[in-house]
C-alpha positions, 0 to 999 in steps of 0.5 A: 500500499502507497501512503501519501501524507500531509508532509509531502511524503509518498512511499509503498509501506508494507503495513499501514496503521488504519485506526478506527474504520468508518465508512464514508458515509457514517458520521459519527455522533461523539469524537472517537477517542482512537489516534488514528481514524481511516474513513473508507470511500466506496468510489471515486465519485463518493465524495461523503468521505470529505464531508466525513472528514471535515465534520469530525474535524469541525467538531475538534477531533485532531488526531489522523485522519487517513482516506481510503478507497479508489481515490485518483490523484486529482482528488489528494488536493481535496482531501487534505483541504477537507482535514485528512492527513493521509491518503492510503492508495493500493498497489493496483491504484499506483500502478493504474494511474502511474506513481508519477501522477501520484506524486505530481499531486502530492508534490503540487498540494503540499505546495499549495496548501501546508507550506508558508509563504512570505508575508502569511499572517494567522492560519495562512501559515500553512494548514498542518500548522493551523490544524494541529496547533504548531 
């Protein structure tokens, strides 16, 4: 499995900690106590996982959120904007879509969303820092 993380990492791992797994359409009523929550997408056209991640962040969840499922490289940016810290992609998807497509999507996403820009103020210092209180 390949793991894309909010700090720009894109690497193959034999195992990935997925923690508590919930379906993208299931929004918990309370903040999960687990340090890692995985939200499983039903299909690349099913955007409910983004809403679930956004809702968990709005509720105050500060743990690690991992997106899993049949996603495509163009969805990496939206995943991180929605509150995910990582995207787990199976080997078949990376083979089909190309490792370079995923690497480029991650590079662009991290550069545009997570890296502070000169002259930035407040949360614009980077989404990662703002989200995790750094």
